[in-house]
mmCIF file of the N, C-alpha and C atoms, coordinates in Angstrom:
data_MODEL
# 
_entry.id   MODEL 
# 
loop_
_atom_site.group_PDB 
_atom_site.id 
_atom_site.type_symbol 
_atom_site.label_atom_id 
_atom_site.label_alt_id 
_atom_site.label_comp_id 
_atom_site.label_asym_id 
_atom_site.label_entity_id 
_atom_site.label_seq_id 
_atom_site.pdbx_PDB_ins_code 
_atom_site.Cartn_x 
_atom_site.Cartn_y 
_atom_site.Cartn_z 
_atom_site.occupancy 
_atom_site.B_iso_or_equiv 
_atom_site.pdbx_formal_charge 
_atom_site.auth_seq_id 
_atom_site.auth_comp_id 
_atom_site.auth_asym_id 
_atom_site.auth_atom_id 
_atom_site.pdbx_PDB_model_num 
ATOM 1   N N  . MET A 1 1  ? -34.972 33.591 -46.993 1.00 0.00 ? 1  MET A N  1 
ATOM 2   C CA . MET A 1 1  ? -34.390 33.213 -45.703 1.00 0.00 ? 1  MET A CA 1 
ATOM 3   C C  . MET A 1 1  ? -32.910 32.669 -46.088 1.00 0.00 ? 1  MET A C  1 
ATOM 4   N N  . LYS A 1 2  ? -31.967 33.253 -45.453 1.00 0.00 ? 2  LYS A N  1 
ATOM 5   C CA . LYS A 1 2  ? -30.580 32.914 -45.561 1.00 0.00 ? 2  LYS A CA 1 
ATOM 6   C C  . LYS A 1 2  ? -30.269 31.594 -44.844 1.00 0.00 ? 2  LYS A C  1 
ATOM 7   N N  . ARG A 1 3  ? -29.374 30.808 -45.218 1.00 0.00 ? 3  ARG A N  1 
ATOM 8   C CA . ARG A 1 3  ? -28.805 29.663 -44.715 1.00 0.00 ? 3  ARG A CA 1 
ATOM 9   C C  . ARG A 1 3  ? -28.429 29.507 -43.443 1.00 0.00 ? 3  ARG A C  1 
ATOM 10  N N  . GLU A 1 4  ? -27.873 30.903 -42.836 1.00 0.00 ? 4  GLU A N  1 
ATOM 11  C CA . GLU A 1 4  ? -27.638 30.880 -41.343 1.00 0.00 ? 4  GLU A CA 1 
ATOM 12  C C  . GLU A 1 4  ? -28.784 31.154 -40.604 1.00 0.00 ? 4  GLU A C  1 
ATOM 13  N N  . GLN A 1 5  ? -29.695 31.711 -41.071 1.00 0.00 ? 5  GLN A N  1 
ATOM 14  C CA . GLN A 1 5  ? -30.860 31.805 -40.655 1.00 0.00 ? 5  GLN A CA 1 
ATOM 15  C C  . GLN A 1 5  ? -31.993 30.355 -40.374 1.00 0.00 ? 5  GLN A C  1 
ATOM 16  N N  . LEU A 1 6  ? -31.749 29.639 -41.551 1.00 0.00 ? 6  LEU A N  1 
ATOM 17  C CA . LEU A 1 6  ? -32.080 28.181 -41.329 1.00 0.00 ? 6  LEU A CA 1 
ATOM 18  C C  . LEU A 1 6  ? -31.354 27.290 -40.259 1.00 0.00 ? 6  LEU A C  1 
ATOM 19  N N  . GLU A 1 7  ? -30.131 27.516 -40.182 1.00 0.00 ? 7  GLU A N  1 
ATOM 20  C CA . GLU A 1 7  ? -29.258 27.004 -38.974 1.00 0.00 ? 7  GLU A CA 1 
ATOM 21  C C  . GLU A 1 7  ? -29.461 27.445 -37.791 1.00 0.00 ? 7  GLU A C  1 
ATOM 22  N N  . HIS A 1 8  ? -29.874 28.664 -37.355 1.00 0.00 ? 8  HIS A N  1 
ATOM 23  C CA . HIS A 1 8  ? -30.355 29.417 -36.279 1.00 0.00 ? 8  HIS A CA 1 
ATOM 24  C C  . HIS A 1 8  ? -31.758 28.669 -35.706 1.00 0.00 ? 8  HIS A C  1 
ATOM 25  N N  . VAL A 1 9  ? -32.469 28.435 -36.760 1.00 0.00 ? 9  VAL A N  1 
ATOM 26  C CA . VAL A 1 9  ? -33.839 27.631 -36.414 1.00 0.00 ? 9  VAL A CA 1 
ATOM 27  C C  . VAL A 1 9  ? -33.526 26.207 -36.097 1.00 0.00 ? 9  VAL A C  1 
ATOM 28  N N  . LEU A 1 10 ? -32.743 25.872 -36.701 1.00 0.00 ? 10 LEU A N  1 
ATOM 29  C CA . LEU A 1 10 ? -32.480 24.242 -36.531 1.00 0.00 ? 10 LEU A CA 1 
ATOM 30  C C  . LEU A 1 10 ? -31.464 24.191 -35.285 1.00 0.00 ? 10 LEU A C  1 
ATOM 31  N N  . ARG A 1 11 ? -30.956 25.167 -35.141 1.00 0.00 ? 11 ARG A N  1 
ATOM 32  C CA . ARG A 1 11 ? -30.444 24.745 -33.458 1.00 0.00 ? 11 ARG A CA 1 
ATOM 33  C C  . ARG A 1 11 ? -31.257 24.777 -32.519 1.00 0.00 ? 11 ARG A C  1 
ATOM 34  N N  . ALA A 1 12 ? -32.180 25.907 -32.653 1.00 0.00 ? 12 ALA A N  1 
ATOM 35  C CA . ALA A 1 12 ? -32.949 26.309 -31.648 1.00 0.00 ? 12 ALA A CA 1 
ATOM 36  C C  . ALA A 1 12 ? -33.951 25.392 -31.085 1.00 0.00 ? 12 ALA A C  1 
ATOM 37  N N  . ALA A 1 13 ? -34.496 24.768 -32.653 1.00 0.00 ? 13 ALA A N  1 
ATOM 38  C CA . ALA A 1 13 ? -35.452 23.564 -32.555 1.00 0.00 ? 13 ALA A CA 1 
ATOM 39  C C  . ALA A 1 13 ? -34.777 22.356 -31.694 1.00 0.00 ? 13 ALA A C  1 
ATOM 40  N N  . SER A 1 14 ? -33.677 21.953 -32.254 1.00 0.00 ? 14 SER A N  1 
ATOM 41  C CA . SER A 1 14 ? -33.063 20.914 -31.490 1.00 0.00 ? 14 SER A CA 1 
ATOM 42  C C  . SER A 1 14 ? -32.695 21.007 -30.159 1.00 0.00 ? 14 SER A C  1 
ATOM 43  N N  . THR A 1 15 ? -32.315 22.183 -29.584 1.00 0.00 ? 15 THR A N  1 
ATOM 44  C CA . THR A 1 15 ? -32.089 22.386 -28.072 1.00 0.00 ? 15 THR A CA 1 
ATOM 45  C C  . THR A 1 15 ? -33.530 22.369 -27.165 1.00 0.00 ? 15 THR A C  1 
ATOM 46  N N  . ILE A 1 16 ? -34.564 23.157 -28.140 1.00 0.00 ? 16 ILE A N  1 
ATOM 47  C CA . ILE A 1 16 ? -36.170 23.059 -27.408 1.00 0.00 ? 16 ILE A CA 1 
ATOM 48  C C  . ILE A 1 16 ? -36.446 21.392 -27.133 1.00 0.00 ? 16 ILE A C  1 
ATOM 49  N N  . ALA A 1 17 ? -36.611 20.854 -28.419 1.00 0.00 ? 17 ALA A N  1 
ATOM 50  C CA . ALA A 1 17 ? -37.020 19.752 -28.533 1.00 0.00 ? 17 ALA A CA 1 
ATOM 51  C C  . ALA A 1 17 ? -36.262 18.429 -27.859 1.00 0.00 ? 17 ALA A C  1 
ATOM 52  N N  . GLY A 1 18 ? -34.873 18.900 -27.590 1.00 0.00 ? 18 GLY A N  1 
ATOM 53  C CA . GLY A 1 18 ? -33.925 17.847 -27.044 1.00 0.00 ? 18 GLY A CA 1 
ATOM 54  C C  . GLY A 1 18 ? -33.617 16.880 -27.960 1.00 0.00 ? 18 GLY A C  1 
ATOM 55  N N  . GLU A 1 19 ? -33.816 17.109 -29.220 1.00 0.00 ? 19 GLU A N  1 
ATOM 56  C CA . GLU A 1 19 ? -33.681 16.061 -30.542 1.00 0.00 ? 19 GLU A CA 1 
ATOM 57  C C  . GLU A 1 19 ? -32.330 16.373 -31.399 1.00 0.00 ? 19 GLU A C  1 
ATOM 58  N N  . ALA A 1 20 ? -31.532 15.805 -31.482 1.00 0.00 ? 20 ALA A N  1 
ATOM 59  C CA . ALA A 1 20 ? -30.396 16.065 -32.604 1.00 0.00 ? 20 ALA A CA 1 
ATOM 60  C C  . ALA A 1 20 ? -30.891 16.126 -33.884 1.00 0.00 ? 20 ALA A C  1 
ATOM 61  N N  . ASP A 1 21 ? -31.800 15.139 -34.351 1.00 0.00 ? 21 ASP A N  1 
ATOM 62  C CA . ASP A 1 21 ? -31.939 15.270 -35.650 1.00 0.00 ? 21 ASP A CA 1 
ATOM 63  C C  . ASP A 1 21 ? -33.389 15.683 -36.075 1.00 0.00 ? 21 ASP A C  1 
ATOM 64  N N  . VAL A 1 22 ? -33.455 16.935 -36.828 1.00 0.00 ? 22 VAL A N  1 
ATOM 65  C CA . VAL A 1 22 ? -34.504 17.801 -37.351 1.00 0.00 ? 22 VAL A CA 1 
ATOM 66  C C  . VAL A 1 22 ? -34.717 17.730 -38.729 1.00 0.00 ? 22 VAL A C  1 
ATOM 67  N N  . LEU A 1 23 ? -35.987 17.396 -39.442 1.00 0.00 ? 23 LEU A N  1 
ATOM 68  C CA . LEU A 1 23 ? -35.931 17.086 -40.579 1.00 0.00 ? 23 LEU A CA 1 
ATOM 69  C C  . LEU A 1 23 ? -36.810 18.467 -41.308 1.00 0.00 ? 23 LEU A C  1 
ATOM 70  N N  . VAL A 1 24 ? -36.232 19.026 -42.145 1.00 0.00 ? 24 VAL A N  1 
ATOM 71  C CA . VAL A 1 24 ? -36.843 20.342 -42.851 1.00 0.00 ? 24 VAL A CA 1 
ATOM 72  C C  . VAL A 1 24 ? -37.438 19.852 -43.914 1.00 0.00 ? 24 VAL A C  1 
ATOM 73  N N  . ILE A 1 25 ? -38.659 20.313 -43.998 1.00 0.00 ? 25 ILE A N  1 
ATOM 74  C CA . ILE A 1 25 ? -39.739 20.055 -45.196 1.00 0.00 ? 25 ILE A CA 1 
ATOM 75  C C  . ILE A 1 25 ? -40.135 21.475 -45.620 1.00 0.00 ? 25 ILE A C  1 
ATOM 76  N N  . GLY A 1 26 ? -40.570 21.383 -46.725 1.00 0.00 ? 26 GLY A N  1 
ATOM 77  C CA . GLY A 1 26 ? -41.202 22.797 -47.332 1.00 0.00 ? 26 GLY A CA 1 
ATOM 78  C C  . GLY A 1 26 ? -39.913 23.280 -48.452 1.00 0.00 ? 26 GLY A C  1 
ATOM 79  N N  . SER A 1 27 ? -40.281 24.630 -48.605 1.00 0.00 ? 27 SER A N  1 
ATOM 80  C CA . SER A 1 27 ? -39.744 25.241 -49.566 1.00 0.00 ? 27 SER A CA 1 
ATOM 81  C C  . SER A 1 27 ? -38.112 25.672 -49.033 1.00 0.00 ? 27 SER A C  1 
ATOM 82  N N  . GLN A 1 28 ? -37.827 25.844 -47.727 1.00 0.00 ? 28 GLN A N  1 
ATOM 83  C CA . GLN A 1 28 ? -36.611 26.025 -47.233 1.00 0.00 ? 28 GLN A CA 1 
ATOM 84  C C  . GLN A 1 28 ? -35.674 24.677 -47.520 1.00 0.00 ? 28 GLN A C  1 
ATOM 85  N N  . SER A 1 29 ? -36.137 23.611 -47.480 1.00 0.00 ? 29 SER A N  1 
ATOM 86  C CA . SER A 1 29 ? -35.334 22.460 -47.522 1.00 0.00 ? 29 SER A CA 1 
ATOM 87  C C  . SER A 1 29 ? -34.171 22.522 -48.797 1.00 0.00 ? 29 SER A C  1 
ATOM 88  N N  . ILE A 1 30 ? -34.290 23.341 -49.568 1.00 0.00 ? 30 ILE A N  1 
ATOM 89  C CA . ILE A 1 30 ? -33.410 23.651 -50.756 1.00 0.00 ? 30 ILE A CA 1 
ATOM 90  C C  . ILE A 1 30 ? -32.273 24.117 -50.296 1.00 0.00 ? 30 ILE A C  1 
ATOM 91  N N  . LEU A 1 31 ? -32.356 25.064 -49.182 1.00 0.00 ? 31 LEU A N  1 
ATOM 92  C CA . LEU A 1 31 ? -31.089 25.488 -48.793 1.00 0.00 ? 31 LEU A CA 1 
ATOM 93  C C  . LEU A 1 31 ? -30.179 24.651 -48.240 1.00 0.00 ? 31 LEU A C  1 
ATOM 94  N N  . GLY A 1 32 ? -30.567 23.310 -48.061 1.00 0.00 ? 32 GLY A N  1 
ATOM 95  C CA . GLY A 1 32 ? -29.482 22.286 -47.681 1.00 0.00 ? 32 GLY A CA 1 
ATOM 96  C C  . GLY A 1 32 ? -28.839 21.687 -48.816 1.00 0.00 ? 32 GLY A C  1 
ATOM 97  N N  . SER A 1 33 ? -29.004 21.867 -49.776 1.00 0.00 ? 33 SER A N  1 
ATOM 98  C CA . SER A 1 33 ? -28.512 21.578 -51.080 1.00 0.00 ? 33 SER A CA 1 
ATOM 99  C C  . SER A 1 33 ? -27.809 22.552 -52.100 1.00 0.00 ? 33 SER A C  1 
ATOM 100 N N  . VAL A 1 34 ? -28.755 23.710 -51.941 1.00 0.00 ? 34 VAL A N  1 
ATOM 101 C CA . VAL A 1 34 ? -28.005 24.777 -53.159 1.00 0.00 ? 34 VAL A CA 1 
ATOM 102 C C  . VAL A 1 34 ? -27.782 26.053 -52.281 1.00 0.00 ? 34 VAL A C  1 
ATOM 103 N N  . VAL A 1 35 ? -26.654 26.541 -52.748 1.00 0.00 ? 35 VAL A N  1 
ATOM 104 C CA . VAL A 1 35 ? -26.091 27.933 -52.085 1.00 0.00 ? 35 VAL A CA 1 
ATOM 105 C C  . VAL A 1 35 ? -27.185 28.997 -52.339 1.00 0.00 ? 35 VAL A C  1 
ATOM 106 N N  . GLU A 1 36 ? -27.475 29.586 -51.523 1.00 0.00 ? 36 GLU A N  1 
ATOM 107 C CA . GLU A 1 36 ? -28.545 30.700 -51.566 1.00 0.00 ? 36 GLU A CA 1 
ATOM 108 C C  . GLU A 1 36 ? -28.388 31.631 -52.513 1.00 0.00 ? 36 GLU A C  1 
ATOM 109 N N  . GLY A 1 37 ? -27.254 31.950 -52.942 1.00 0.00 ? 37 GLY A N  1 
ATOM 110 C CA . GLY A 1 37 ? -26.904 32.821 -54.229 1.00 0.00 ? 37 GLY A CA 1 
ATOM 111 C C  . GLY A 1 37 ? -27.299 32.466 -55.382 1.00 0.00 ? 37 GLY A C  1 
ATOM 112 N N  . ARG A 1 38 ? -27.483 30.999 -55.667 1.00 0.00 ? 38 ARG A N  1 
ATOM 113 C CA . ARG A 1 38 ? -27.634 30.703 -56.734 1.00 0.00 ? 38 ARG A CA 1 
ATOM 114 C C  . ARG A 1 38 ? -29.051 30.301 -57.051 1.00 0.00 ? 38 ARG A C  1 
ATOM 115 N N  . LEU A 1 39 ? -29.911 30.948 -55.898 1.00 0.00 ? 39 LEU A N  1 
ATOM 116 C CA . LEU A 1 39 ? -31.393 30.576 -56.206 1.00 0.00 ? 39 LEU A CA 1 
ATOM 117 C C  . LEU A 1 39 ? -32.023 31.752 -56.428 1.00 0.00 ? 39 LEU A C  1 
ATOM 118 N N  . PRO A 1 40 ? -33.214 31.726 -57.042 1.00 0.00 ? 40 PRO A N  1 
ATOM 119 C CA . PRO A 1 40 ? -34.199 32.562 -57.060 1.00 0.00 ? 40 PRO A CA 1 
ATOM 120 C C  . PRO A 1 40 ? -34.635 33.486 -56.079 1.00 0.00 ? 40 PRO A C  1 
ATOM 121 N N  . VAL A 1 41 ? -34.920 34.835 -56.105 1.00 0.00 ? 41 VAL A N  1 
ATOM 122 C CA . VAL A 1 41 ? -35.286 35.505 -54.902 1.00 0.00 ? 41 VAL A CA 1 
ATOM 123 C C  . VAL A 1 41 ? -36.653 34.646 -54.140 1.00 0.00 ? 41 VAL A C  1 
ATOM 124 N N  . GLU A 1 42 ? -37.357 34.315 -55.193 1.00 0.00 ? 42 GLU A N  1 
ATOM 125 C CA . GLU A 1 42 ? -38.684 33.639 -54.687 1.00 0.00 ? 42 GLU A CA 1 
ATOM 126 C C  . GLU A 1 42 ? -38.230 32.235 -53.808 1.00 0.00 ? 42 GLU A C  1 
ATOM 127 N N  . ALA A 1 43 ? -37.198 31.635 -54.181 1.00 0.00 ? 43 ALA A N  1 
ATOM 128 C CA . ALA A 1 43 ? -36.980 30.654 -53.388 1.00 0.00 ? 43 ALA A CA 1 
ATOM 129 C C  . ALA A 1 43 ? -36.784 30.652 -51.770 1.00 0.00 ? 43 ALA A C  1 
ATOM 130 N N  . ILE A 1 44 ? -35.892 31.762 -51.811 1.00 0.00 ? 44 ILE A N  1 
ATOM 131 C CA . ILE A 1 44 ? -35.720 32.005 -50.488 1.00 0.00 ? 44 ILE A CA 1 
ATOM 132 C C  . ILE A 1 44 ? -36.277 33.142 -49.807 1.00 0.00 ? 44 ILE A C  1 
ATOM 133 N N  . ALA A 1 45 ? -37.467 33.761 -50.091 1.00 0.00 ? 45 ALA A N  1 
ATOM 134 C CA . ALA A 1 45 ? -38.186 34.792 -49.620 1.00 0.00 ? 45 ALA A CA 1 
ATOM 135 C C  . ALA A 1 45 ? -39.171 34.412 -48.361 1.00 0.00 ? 45 ALA A C  1 
ATOM 136 N N  . SER A 1 46 ? -39.389 33.058 -48.181 1.00 0.00 ? 46 SER A N  1 
ATOM 137 C CA . SER A 1 46 ? -39.959 32.634 -47.220 1.00 0.00 ? 46 SER A CA 1 
ATOM 138 C C  . SER A 1 46 ? -39.360 33.167 -45.788 1.00 0.00 ? 46 SER A C  1 
ATOM 139 N N  . ILE A 1 47 ? -40.184 33.199 -44.648 1.00 0.00 ? 47 ILE A N  1 
ATOM 140 C CA . ILE A 1 47 ? -39.657 33.528 -43.457 1.00 0.00 ? 47 ILE A CA 1 
ATOM 141 C C  . ILE A 1 47 ? -39.861 32.375 -42.454 1.00 0.00 ? 47 ILE A C  1 
ATOM 142 N N  . GLU A 1 48 ? -40.597 31.253 -42.941 1.00 0.00 ? 48 GLU A N  1 
ATOM 143 C CA . GLU A 1 48 ? -40.996 30.160 -42.343 1.00 0.00 ? 48 GLU A CA 1 
ATOM 144 C C  . GLU A 1 48 ? -40.094 28.854 -42.452 1.00 0.00 ? 48 GLU A C  1 
ATOM 145 N N  . VAL A 1 49 ? -39.685 28.105 -41.586 1.00 0.00 ? 49 VAL A N  1 
ATOM 146 C CA . VAL A 1 49 ? -39.096 26.717 -41.738 1.00 0.00 ? 49 VAL A CA 1 
ATOM 147 C C  . VAL A 1 49 ? -40.029 25.574 -41.345 1.00 0.00 ? 49 VAL A C  1 
ATOM 148 N N  . ASP A 1 50 ? -40.544 24.903 -42.205 1.00 0.00 ? 50 ASP A N  1 
ATOM 149 C CA . ASP A 1 50 ? -41.370 23.956 -41.864 1.00 0.00 ? 50 ASP A CA 1 
ATOM 150 C C  . ASP A 1 50 ? -40.126 22.657 -41.607 1.00 0.00 ? 50 ASP A C  1 
ATOM 151 N N  . ILE A 1 51 ? -40.660 22.241 -40.257 1.00 0.00 ? 51 ILE A N  1 
ATOM 152 C CA . ILE A 1 51 ? -39.850 21.068 -39.645 1.00 0.00 ? 51 ILE A CA 1 
ATOM 153 C C  . ILE A 1 51 ? -40.532 19.997 -39.222 1.00 0.00 ? 51 ILE A C  1 
ATOM 154 N N  . ALA A 1 52 ? -39.689 18.827 -38.847 1.00 0.00 ? 52 ALA A N  1 
ATOM 155 C CA . ALA A 1 52 ? -40.776 17.918 -38.182 1.00 0.00 ? 52 ALA A CA 1 
ATOM 156 C C  . ALA A 1 52 ? -39.433 16.809 -37.624 1.00 0.00 ? 52 ALA A C  1 
ATOM 157 N N  . PHE A 1 53 ? -39.901 16.077 -36.632 1.00 0.00 ? 53 PHE A N  1 
ATOM 158 C CA . PHE A 1 53 ? -38.994 15.340 -35.928 1.00 0.00 ? 53 PHE A CA 1 
ATOM 159 C C  . PHE A 1 53 ? -39.451 13.862 -36.321 1.00 0.00 ? 53 PHE A C  1 
ATOM 160 N N  . PHE A 1 54 ? -38.528 12.926 -36.239 1.00 0.00 ? 54 PHE A N  1 
ATOM 161 C CA . PHE A 1 54 ? -38.613 11.769 -36.788 1.00 0.00 ? 54 PHE A CA 1 
ATOM 162 C C  . PHE A 1 54 ? -39.622 10.843 -35.754 1.00 0.00 ? 54 PHE A C  1 
ATOM 163 N N  . ASP A 1 55 ? -39.314 11.051 -34.335 1.00 0.00 ? 55 ASP A N  1 
ATOM 164 C CA . ASP A 1 55 ? -39.996 10.431 -33.155 1.00 0.00 ? 55 ASP A CA 1 
ATOM 165 C C  . ASP A 1 55 ? -40.991 11.045 -32.548 1.00 0.00 ? 55 ASP A C  1 
ATOM 166 N N  . ASP A 1 56 ? -42.232 11.562 -33.125 1.00 0.00 ? 56 ASP A N  1 
ATOM 167 C CA . ASP A 1 56 ? -43.129 12.480 -32.777 1.00 0.00 ? 56 ASP A CA 1 
ATOM 168 C C  . ASP A 1 56 ? -44.422 12.198 -32.942 1.00 0.00 ? 56 ASP A C  1 
ATOM 169 N N  . ALA A 1 57 ? -44.779 10.949 -32.747 1.00 0.00 ? 57 ALA A N  1 
ATOM 170 C CA . ALA A 1 57 ? -45.968 10.507 -33.153 1.00 0.00 ? 57 ALA A CA 1 
ATOM 171 C C  . ALA A 1 57 ? -47.295 11.290 -32.378 1.00 0.00 ? 57 ALA A C  1 
ATOM 172 N N  . ASP A 1 58 ? -47.045 11.768 -31.187 1.00 0.00 ? 58 ASP A N  1 
ATOM 173 C CA . ASP A 1 58 ? -48.133 12.626 -30.550 1.00 0.00 ? 58 ASP A CA 1 
ATOM 174 C C  . ASP A 1 58 ? -47.882 13.971 -30.591 1.00 0.00 ? 58 ASP A C  1 
ATOM 175 N N  . GLU A 1 59 ? -46.965 14.264 -31.503 1.00 0.00 ? 59 GLU A N  1 
ATOM 176 C CA . GLU A 1 59 ? -46.646 15.850 -32.010 1.00 0.00 ? 59 GLU A CA 1 
ATOM 177 C C  . GLU A 1 59 ? -46.283 16.726 -30.555 1.00 0.00 ? 59 GLU A C  1 
ATOM 178 N N  . ALA A 1 60 ? -45.780 16.271 -29.627 1.00 0.00 ? 60 ALA A N  1 
ATOM 179 C CA . ALA A 1 60 ? -45.750 16.827 -28.561 1.00 0.00 ? 60 ALA A CA 1 
ATOM 180 C C  . ALA A 1 60 ? -44.311 17.830 -28.560 1.00 0.00 ? 60 ALA A C  1 
ATOM 181 N N  . ARG A 1 61 ? -43.456 17.442 -29.553 1.00 0.00 ? 61 ARG A N  1 
ATOM 182 C CA . ARG A 1 61 ? -42.165 18.194 -29.753 1.00 0.00 ? 61 ARG A CA 1 
ATOM 183 C C  . ARG A 1 61 ? -42.783 19.306 -30.827 1.00 0.00 ? 61 ARG A C  1 
ATOM 184 N N  . SER A 1 62 ? -43.643 19.122 -31.683 1.00 0.00 ? 62 SER A N  1 
ATOM 185 C CA . SER A 1 62 ? -43.991 20.108 -32.749 1.00 0.00 ? 62 SER A CA 1 
ATOM 186 C C  . SER A 1 62 ? -44.952 20.969 -31.916 1.00 0.00 ? 62 SER A C  1 
ATOM 187 N N  . ASP A 1 63 ? -45.446 20.713 -30.761 1.00 0.00 ? 63 ASP A N  1 
ATOM 188 C CA . ASP A 1 63 ? -46.339 21.852 -30.192 1.00 0.00 ? 63 ASP A CA 1 
ATOM 189 C C  . ASP A 1 63 ? -45.260 22.501 -29.226 1.00 0.00 ? 63 ASP A C  1 
ATOM 190 N N  . GLN A 1 64 ? -44.284 22.124 -28.954 1.00 0.00 ? 64 GLN A N  1 
ATOM 191 C CA . GLN A 1 64 ? -43.121 22.727 -27.928 1.00 0.00 ? 64 GLN A CA 1 
ATOM 192 C C  . GLN A 1 64 ? -42.594 23.733 -28.840 1.00 0.00 ? 64 GLN A C  1 
ATOM 193 N N  . ILE A 1 65 ? -42.206 23.403 -30.421 1.00 0.00 ? 65 ILE A N  1 
ATOM 194 C CA . ILE A 1 65 ? -41.561 24.317 -31.151 1.00 0.00 ? 65 ILE A CA 1 
ATOM 195 C C  . ILE A 1 65 ? -42.457 25.600 -31.633 1.00 0.00 ? 65 ILE A C  1 
ATOM 196 N N  . ASP A 1 66 ? -43.877 25.017 -31.756 1.00 0.00 ? 66 ASP A N  1 
ATOM 197 C CA . ASP A 1 66 ? -44.727 25.988 -32.073 1.00 0.00 ? 66 ASP A CA 1 
ATOM 198 C C  . ASP A 1 66 ? -44.836 26.977 -31.033 1.00 0.00 ? 66 ASP A C  1 
ATOM 199 N N  . GLY A 1 67 ? -44.979 26.855 -29.913 1.00 0.00 ? 67 GLY A N  1 
ATOM 200 C CA . GLY A 1 67 ? -44.969 27.623 -28.833 1.00 0.00 ? 67 GLY A CA 1 
ATOM 201 C C  . GLY A 1 67 ? -43.556 28.416 -28.706 1.00 0.00 ? 67 GLY A C  1 
ATOM 202 N N  . ALA A 1 68 ? -42.660 27.890 -28.769 1.00 0.00 ? 68 ALA A N  1 
ATOM 203 C CA . ALA A 1 68 ? -41.311 28.494 -28.604 1.00 0.00 ? 68 ALA A CA 1 
ATOM 204 C C  . ALA A 1 68 ? -40.815 29.363 -29.509 1.00 0.00 ? 68 ALA A C  1 
ATOM 205 N N  . ILE A 1 69 ? -40.668 29.086 -30.668 1.00 0.00 ? 69 ILE A N  1 
ATOM 206 C CA . ILE A 1 69 ? -40.282 29.721 -31.964 1.00 0.00 ? 69 ILE A CA 1 
ATOM 207 C C  . ILE A 1 69 ? -41.102 29.658 -33.049 1.00 0.00 ? 69 ILE A C  1 
ATOM 208 N N  . GLY A 1 70 ? -42.381 29.625 -33.062 1.00 0.00 ? 70 GLY A N  1 
ATOM 209 C CA . GLY A 1 70 ? -43.494 29.381 -33.906 1.00 0.00 ? 70 GLY A CA 1 
ATOM 210 C C  . GLY A 1 70 ? -43.862 30.962 -34.306 1.00 0.00 ? 70 GLY A C  1 
ATOM 211 N N  . GLU A 1 71 ? -44.745 30.810 -35.238 1.00 0.00 ? 71 GLU A N  1 
ATOM 212 C CA . GLU A 1 71 ? -45.287 32.221 -35.735 1.00 0.00 ? 71 GLU A CA 1 
ATOM 213 C C  . GLU A 1 71 ? -45.847 33.244 -34.649 1.00 0.00 ? 71 GLU A C  1 
ATOM 214 N N  . LEU A 1 72 ? -45.602 34.190 -34.609 1.00 0.00 ? 72 LEU A N  1 
ATOM 215 C CA . LEU A 1 72 ? -46.146 35.415 -33.720 1.00 0.00 ? 72 LEU A CA 1 
ATOM 216 C C  . LEU A 1 72 ? -45.237 34.929 -32.107 1.00 0.00 ? 72 LEU A C  1 
ATOM 217 N N  . SER A 1 73 ? -44.518 34.000 -32.091 1.00 0.00 ? 73 SER A N  1 
ATOM 218 C CA . SER A 1 73 ? -43.877 34.012 -30.814 1.00 0.00 ? 73 SER A CA 1 
ATOM 219 C C  . SER A 1 73 ? -42.668 35.064 -30.817 1.00 0.00 ? 73 SER A C  1 
ATOM 220 N N  . LEU A 1 74 ? -42.107 35.318 -29.401 1.00 0.00 ? 74 LEU A N  1 
ATOM 221 C CA . LEU A 1 74 ? -40.819 36.200 -29.158 1.00 0.00 ? 74 LEU A CA 1 
ATOM 222 C C  . LEU A 1 74 ? -39.674 35.784 -30.249 1.00 0.00 ? 74 LEU A C  1 
ATOM 223 N N  . PHE A 1 75 ? -39.550 34.848 -30.552 1.00 0.00 ? 75 PHE A N  1 
ATOM 224 C CA . PHE A 1 75 ? -38.525 34.565 -31.336 1.00 0.00 ? 75 PHE A CA 1 
ATOM 225 C C  . PHE A 1 75 ? -38.609 34.906 -32.493 1.00 0.00 ? 75 PHE A C  1 
ATOM 226 N N  . HIS A 1 76 ? -39.923 34.951 -33.290 1.00 0.00 ? 76 HIS A N  1 
ATOM 227 C CA . HIS A 1 76 ? -40.174 35.385 -34.503 1.00 0.00 ? 76 HIS A CA 1 
ATOM 228 C C  . HIS A 1 76 ? -40.414 37.144 -34.399 1.00 0.00 ? 76 HIS A C  1 
ATOM 229 N N  . ASP A 1 77 ? -40.817 37.515 -33.221 1.00 0.00 ? 77 ASP A N  1 
ATOM 230 C CA . ASP A 1 77 ? -40.849 39.130 -33.143 1.00 0.00 ? 77 ASP A CA 1 
ATOM 231 C C  . ASP A 1 77 ? -39.326 39.593 -33.198 1.00 0.00 ? 77 ASP A C  1 
ATOM 232 N N  . THR A 1 78 ? -38.240 38.994 -32.640 1.00 0.00 ? 78 THR A N  1 
ATOM 233 C CA . THR A 1 78 ? -37.071 39.161 -32.530 1.00 0.00 ? 78 THR A CA 1 
ATOM 234 C C  . THR A 1 78 ? -36.392 39.055 -33.816 1.00 0.00 ? 78 THR A C  1 
ATOM 235 N N  . TYR A 1 79 ? -36.276 38.065 -34.355 1.00 0.00 ? 79 TYR A N  1 
ATOM 236 C CA . TYR A 1 79 ? -35.607 37.432 -35.427 1.00 0.00 ? 79 TYR A CA 1 
ATOM 237 C C  . TYR A 1 79 ? -36.222 37.971 -36.994 1.00 0.00 ? 79 TYR A C  1 
ATOM 238 N N  . GLY A 1 80 ? -37.524 38.126 -36.949 1.00 0.00 ? 80 GLY A N  1 
ATOM 239 C CA . GLY A 1 80 ? -38.078 38.074 -38.327 1.00 0.00 ? 80 GLY A CA 1 
ATOM 240 C C  . GLY A 1 80 ? -38.358 36.685 -39.242 1.00 0.00 ? 80 GLY A C  1 
ATOM 241 N N  . TYR A 1 81 ? -38.229 35.654 -38.679 1.00 0.00 ? 81 TYR A N  1 
ATOM 242 C CA . TYR A 1 81 ? -38.508 34.336 -39.131 1.00 0.00 ? 81 TYR A CA 1 
ATOM 243 C C  . TYR A 1 81 ? -38.913 33.660 -38.025 1.00 0.00 ? 81 TYR A C  1 
ATOM 244 N N  . TYR A 1 82 ? -39.182 32.080 -38.325 1.00 0.00 ? 82 TYR A N  1 
ATOM 245 C CA . TYR A 1 82 ? -39.916 31.195 -37.305 1.00 0.00 ? 82 TYR A CA 1 
ATOM 246 C C  . TYR A 1 82 ? -40.094 29.948 -38.054 1.00 0.00 ? 82 TYR A C  1 
ATOM 247 N N  . ALA A 1 83 ? -40.402 28.667 -36.876 1.00 0.00 ? 83 ALA A N  1 
ATOM 248 C CA . ALA A 1 83 ? -40.512 27.589 -37.369 1.00 0.00 ? 83 ALA A CA 1 
ATOM 249 C C  . ALA A 1 83 ? -42.031 27.075 -37.269 1.00 0.00 ? 83 ALA A C  1 
# 
């Protein structure tokens, strides 16, 4: 995954959830601190962004994201990556 793709997922997730703060967890979090060109191919091979929200105890926002831009969604089919 390229950084611009990560940014796209984060913008979409933020809009869908109505929440500006999105936490990136998992392998793609490295793109927040290291330029993708300096990473081995294996580090940027994933097409999934694992995200969480700080205020989502009932996981309602996570469910919204999964349905809208998760695996096998129209977003995934269109762009080739997902949250």
